[in-house]
C-alpha angles and dihedrals in degrees: 000000000000090000091053092050091050091051092049090049091050092050092048091051090052093049091047091050091049090049092053091047086065100044101035148111108066111229130200120195130184139156118248115181108310095340137083109226117206124189118192125186108225106156118181098019126122111236090231089063095052116094124188131178139159116226123218089254089063096256119142113219120200122184127172134172135185132188122248110263111229109205117188114236095014111126098174130032132163108203134192117246115303095204133025130190120179133169118195128180109230115234092222136043118256126206112257092231094043121143108226118204116216131183131177114201133154092353094308124111112206122192129188112200123184115237116232113246094009112140122193110225117212112215118202 
């Protein structure tokens, strides 16, 4: 009976992980000046395995993968998602030739995207 319960628990953990791979990561967006700032929680990923692009239809695509960690002696492990794929429609238009700044630090990806038609007004 104990073996069956362990197997059920293992299957539930796998299903839960797969579910969160589809709904995560949490994303915050706000306008700051003439830029859209986006903050994405991606803990545990290597920045070389994070891929971001903006499609011509103004959709932000975020994909990230990480390798399974094999830890000697560990018999049970509940891991965060190993792969994430998220598409988010941006609330503002971005210039096609825009330079997007991206930074990954402490598990958070931050993007600064110029807003099309935004003009910074200098006040004297």
